[in-house]
N, C-alpha and C positions, 0 to 999 in steps of 0.2 A: 931690027932686033938682032943681037949677036947670035950667030948660028949655034954656038955651044950652049948658050942659055936656053934658046928655043928647043933644042934637042933634049935638054935636061927636063924641061917642063913636059914634053911629050912622053918621056919615059916614065915619069913619076905620076901617073894618073891616079887620082883619088877614087876609090870605090864608093859610089854613092848608094847603090842598091843595099837596102837594109841598114844604112847609116842612120843614126838618130840625129835629127836636125831641129834646132830651135830657130824660128823665123819671127822677127818682130815686124810690126806694121803690115801684117799679111792680109788686111781687109781690102786693100786697094793698091793701085800703082805698082811700083817695083816690087814691094813686098809680096803682093799677090802673085805677080809673074814668077818670082823666085819660088814661092810655095808650089805653084802649078808645075814648074820645071822639075823641082826636086821630087814631087809626087810622080811625075812622068818617068823619072829615073829609078823609082822604087824606094825612095827614102821613107823612113818612119818620122812623121812630123809632129812637132808641138808648135802651134802658131799663136801669136798674140797680136792684139791691137786694142785701141781704146773703144771704138764702136762695136760692141759685141754683136749687134744685129747684123752688121755687114760681115763680121767674122764667121757667124753661123752660116751665112750664104756661101762663103768660100769653102767651109767644111762640106756643105751639101754638094757643091760643084765637084770637089775632089772626090767625095764618096761616090757620086754618080759616074764620074769619068774614069776613075782609077780604082775599080773595085777589087783589084788584086792586092792592094796595100792596106794596112790597118787605117781606120778612120783617124784623121788628125785630132790631136788633143787641143781644143780651143781654150785659151785662157784670156780673159779680159785684162787689159793693162790699166792699172789704176795708179794714181799719184797720191801720195800722202803728204799733206802739208805739215811741215815741221816748223814750229815757231821757236825762235831762239830769242832769248832776252839779251839785248845788247845794252850795256850800261855805260 
């Protein structure tokens, strides 16, 4: 990586503590890992995923592990089927 670019990234660190962050797919995998990392850094989270039961488990894990931040706001992700008439 170009040293000028690398130096620029290091200088412009983003403050995560108290930042409001929306994470999709937070019930498992990369989404869950990102949610846990942002919680560890002190972010205020809103998390979504399709399986609400798994999402609630992530909320409990974050609540139990990171008690100093507000509990995440869990929202189930739903899809609406839109029918269009093609003639």
